[in-house]
Backbone bond lengths (Angstrom), bond angles and torsions (degrees), N, CA, C in turn:
res aa  C-N    CA-C-N  psi(-1)  N-CA   C-N-CA  omega(-1)  CA-C   N-CA-C  phi
1 M - - - 1.441 - - 1.531 108.61 -
2 M 1.339 115.58 131.49 1.463 120.21 -179.77 1.527 109.11 -89.04
3 M 1.305 115.31 140.73 1.468 121.15 178.08 1.519 108.92 -85.95
4 Y 1.314 115.77 139.87 1.464 121.44 178.94 1.520 108.34 -88.07
5 L 1.310 116.11 114.88 1.461 121.71 178.75 1.526 108.03 -125.91
6 P 1.339 116.90 95.71 1.465 119.46 -178.13 1.526 111.32 -70.20
7 A 1.319 114.64 149.78 1.450 120.98 172.63 1.528 108.11 -67.83
8 P 1.316 118.66 151.57 1.469 120.31 -177.44 1.530 113.59 -57.22
9 D 1.329 116.91 -31.39 1.462 120.82 -178.94 1.533 113.30 -105.63
10 E 1.324 117.20 16.79 1.465 121.15 -174.84 1.523 112.12 -72.21
11 S 1.322 114.58 134.21 1.456 122.05 174.76 1.522 106.83 -141.36
12 L 1.316 117.34 111.82 1.453 122.22 -176.90 1.516 109.35 -117.04
13 L 1.321 115.98 116.76 1.460 122.51 -178.37 1.521 109.51 -125.57
14 V 1.332 115.80 146.51 1.456 121.98 174.43 1.523 107.27 -119.71
15 G 1.317 115.55 126.75 1.462 121.53 176.05 1.517 108.75 -101.86
16 V 1.339 115.55 132.13 1.461 121.18 -179.07 1.523 108.88 -124.36
17 L 1.319 115.29 128.87 1.459 122.90 174.99 1.522 107.87 -115.06
18 R 1.334 116.32 119.14 1.470 121.38 178.82 1.515 107.36 -111.07
19 L 1.328 115.85 125.78 1.467 121.63 -179.24 1.515 110.21 -124.61
20 V 1.329 115.24 134.86 1.468 120.67 168.28 1.522 105.39 -98.44
21 L 1.312 115.37 122.11 1.464 121.44 -177.11 1.516 110.86 -109.28
22 R 1.305 116.24 138.46 1.449 123.26 170.09 1.537 105.79 -105.53
23 I 1.316 115.06 136.02 1.456 120.12 -175.60 1.531 108.53 -121.36
24 P 1.334 116.37 86.44 1.463 119.82 -178.31 1.529 110.59 -68.15
25 G 1.282 115.72 145.42 1.462 120.64 179.52 1.514 113.71 85.46
26 S 1.304 117.52 -8.69 1.460 119.90 178.49 1.528 108.14 -78.27
27 R 1.311 116.59 125.51 1.459 121.10 -177.44 1.529 112.60 -111.74
28 S 1.324 116.24 -2.02 1.462 119.13 -177.75 1.529 109.86 -153.71
29 L 1.322 115.71 166.52 1.461 120.06 174.56 1.513 111.12 -62.11
30 K 1.324 116.26 -34.56 1.471 120.47 178.81 1.534 110.59 -62.25
31 D 1.339 116.89 -43.37 1.466 120.50 176.88 1.526 110.52 -60.58
32 R 1.323 116.75 -47.42 1.459 121.69 -178.35 1.525 110.63 -62.11
33 R 1.321 116.58 -46.12 1.458 120.55 -179.58 1.524 112.44 -61.19
34 R 1.316 116.83 -35.41 1.459 120.99 177.26 1.526 110.40 -63.34
35 V 1.332 117.11 -44.25 1.469 121.45 179.95 1.534 110.15 -65.48
36 V 1.328 117.74 -46.46 1.465 121.67 -179.41 1.535 110.55 -64.08
37 A 1.307 117.14 -41.60 1.470 121.07 178.90 1.525 110.72 -63.00
38 S 1.311 117.00 -39.88 1.462 120.95 177.71 1.524 110.88 -62.90
39 L 1.347 116.47 -44.54 1.462 120.39 177.23 1.530 110.97 -62.86
40 R 1.332 116.25 -44.45 1.466 120.97 179.57 1.528 110.63 -57.58
41 D 1.325 115.75 -47.21 1.459 119.61 -178.58 1.531 110.95 -62.45
42 R 1.321 116.51 -42.70 1.464 120.27 -179.46 1.529 110.61 -64.90
43 V 1.327 118.14 -44.43 1.466 121.71 -178.25 1.526 110.85 -66.14
44 T 1.315 117.23 -43.92 1.475 118.84 -176.91 1.527 111.70 -70.70
45 V 1.315 118.24 -35.50 1.465 120.31 -179.68 1.532 111.54 -79.80
46 R 1.323 117.75 -50.45 1.466 120.70 -176.21 1.523 113.39 -72.42
47 H 1.302 116.65 -36.38 1.464 120.16 -170.34 1.523 114.07 -114.11
48 R 1.326 117.57 -2.80 1.458 122.14 -179.64 1.533 111.75 48.42
49 A 1.325 115.10 51.64 1.455 122.16 -178.70 1.526 108.81 -121.70
50 A 1.314 115.45 154.99 1.471 119.94 175.67 1.525 107.91 -82.86
51 F 1.308 116.46 143.60 1.474 123.43 -174.09 1.512 108.27 -135.59
52 A 1.336 116.52 131.50 1.462 120.54 176.44 1.522 109.64 -140.51
53 E 1.309 115.36 139.91 1.464 120.89 171.58 1.521 106.51 -87.08
54 V 1.341 116.41 122.72 1.471 119.60 -170.04 1.545 114.39 -122.63
55 G 1.321 118.20 -4.29 1.464 118.46 -178.89 1.507 112.70 -160.53
56 H 1.338 115.31 168.33 1.481 123.48 -175.30 1.527 109.68 52.97
57 L 1.310 116.06 42.40 1.468 121.01 -173.87 1.525 113.47 -65.92
58 E 1.309 117.38 -24.21 1.468 120.04 -179.20 1.526 113.12 -109.15
59 A 1.334 117.31 2.65 1.466 120.60 177.14 1.529 108.86 -80.45
60 H 1.307 116.68 142.86 1.468 118.60 -179.57 1.535 112.81 -90.68
61 D 1.343 117.98 -13.22 1.466 120.16 -175.93 1.524 113.37 -123.78
62 A 1.330 118.58 13.89 1.463 121.54 -179.48 1.523 110.31 -150.02
63 A 1.329 114.78 158.18 1.469 120.56 176.13 1.521 107.80 -156.09
64 V 1.320 115.50 148.34 1.463 121.26 170.98 1.516 106.56 -114.93
65 V 1.341 115.71 125.46 1.454 119.98 -179.48 1.525 109.61 -124.10
66 A 1.332 114.61 152.08 1.459 121.61 175.35 1.527 107.65 -124.21
67 I 1.322 114.41 135.59 1.453 121.48 -178.99 1.520 106.44 -125.36
68 T 1.334 117.24 132.34 1.456 119.56 -177.74 1.532 111.28 -127.25
69 V 1.327 112.80 148.06 1.463 121.76 174.51 1.525 107.54 -136.48
70 V 1.305 116.55 153.26 1.468 122.20 -178.76 1.512 108.52 -122.85
71 G 1.330 115.64 140.74 1.463 119.57 177.73 1.508 110.79 -167.57
72 N 1.318 114.97 -167.08 1.455 119.34 -178.19 1.517 113.55 -121.78
73 E 1.357 117.43 5.29 1.463 120.52 179.27 1.526 109.56 -138.17
74 A 1.317 115.76 122.09 1.478 121.70 -175.78 1.523 111.65 -58.72
75 R 1.322 117.93 -41.24 1.475 120.72 -177.32 1.527 111.04 -62.34
76 Q 1.332 117.22 -41.40 1.466 120.63 178.74 1.523 111.12 -66.76
77 L 1.339 117.29 -41.30 1.461 119.81 178.55 1.525 110.91 -62.83
78 R 1.325 116.90 -45.16 1.474 121.32 178.39 1.523 110.06 -58.80
79 A 1.334 117.83 -43.94 1.458 121.12 179.49 1.520 111.51 -62.88
80 R 1.327 117.30 -42.83 1.478 120.50 177.89 1.515 111.07 -61.24
81 L 1.345 116.70 -45.10 1.465 119.95 -179.46 1.523 111.03 -66.32
82 D 1.342 117.97 -37.07 1.462 120.38 176.66 1.541 110.98 -63.87
83 T 1.325 116.40 -38.47 1.470 120.66 177.93 1.529 110.63 -65.46
84 I 1.316 117.18 -42.61 1.459 121.42 178.20 1.523 110.21 -62.64
85 R 1.324 116.29 -45.13 1.474 120.21 178.47 1.521 110.31 -58.93
86 S 1.313 117.81 -47.45 1.466 121.35 179.70 1.520 111.35 -59.60
87 D 1.319 117.19 -41.19 1.453 121.66 178.79 1.530 110.72 -61.56
88 I 1.320 115.94 -44.39 1.466 119.94 179.60 1.521 110.85 -66.60
89 E 1.331 117.36 -38.59 1.476 120.51 -179.35 1.519 112.35 -65.90
90 L 1.327 117.95 -20.08 1.462 120.58 179.29 1.527 113.08 -77.94
91 T 1.321 117.33 -13.35 1.462 119.41 -179.03 1.528 110.15 -74.16
92 A 1.316 115.36 143.12 1.461 119.47 177.44 1.523 111.52 -86.00
93 E 1.334 116.81 -10.92 1.469 120.17 -173.92 1.524 112.98 -84.75
94 A 1.330 118.02 -24.07 1.459 120.64 -178.15 1.528 109.34 -139.76
95 H 1.336 115.04 143.19 1.453 121.12 178.38 1.521 109.12 -115.21
96 V 1.313 116.38 132.33 1.461 121.72 179.38 1.526 108.24 -79.52
97 S 1.326 116.70 120.63 1.464 120.00 -179.91 1.520 112.75 -106.82
98 S 1.331 117.79 -15.32 1.462 120.77 179.16 1.514 108.66 -156.47
99 V 1.344 116.13 143.62 1.455 122.21 -177.38 1.521 109.53 -136.08
100 N 1.323 115.82 136.16 1.459 122.43 169.58 1.521 107.47 -133.15
101 V 1.331 116.25 141.07 1.461 121.70 177.20 1.517 108.51 -131.65
102 W 1.319 115.61 132.79 1.459 121.91 175.91 1.518 108.44 -129.81
103 I 1.320 116.01 139.50 1.460 122.65 169.80 1.531 105.20 -116.80
104 L 1.329 116.21 113.13 1.450 121.58 -171.01 1.529 110.63 -111.44
105 P 1.337 116.95 126.03 1.471 118.52 174.62 1.506 109.80 -77.64
106 M 1.299 115.84 138.06 1.469 121.24 177.46 1.516 105.78 -112.17
107 N 1.318 116.12 98.82 1.454 120.08 -173.02 1.519 114.03 -89.34
108 G 1.321 117.40 -4.49 1.453 120.98 173.27 1.498 116.61 85.77
109 H 1.312 118.90 -2.07 1.468 119.97 -178.74 1.521 112.21 -63.67
110 D 1.315 116.42 -29.76 1.475 119.80 -178.07 1.534 111.99 -100.83
111 A 1.306 117.20 6.71 1.470 119.83 -177.84 1.528 109.77 -69.62
112 S 1.319 115.34 145.09 1.470 118.32 177.55 1.494 110.82 -120.33
C-alpha cells in the first residue's frame, strides 16, 4: 500500500459537468448513439476532457452525459466546463435540458 504524501502546495480538484440532452429527430438508438458519439469526439478532442454517457441508455431521444476535467484551481475548472457547455449548446443535434456542475476537492484521504 502506498502512502499518500501531498506536496506542500498541492491542490487537486475535479470538475464535473452533468448534462441531460434531448435529441429531437432521433428515431432509434442508432440515431441517438451517433449524436452522442459525435459530441464525445468533439469534447475529448477540442477540450481534452473525459466524457461518459451515464443515463437514459435505452432512450432513443435523450441522454445523460458527464464530462470531467482535473486541475488545481476551481475558477479555471469552472471556466473550462462553461466553455464545454457552450460548445455543446451550439450543436443543432442535441438540446441541453438540464445542467449540473460540481467542483470536488480530492484531498487524498481515500487514495489507495
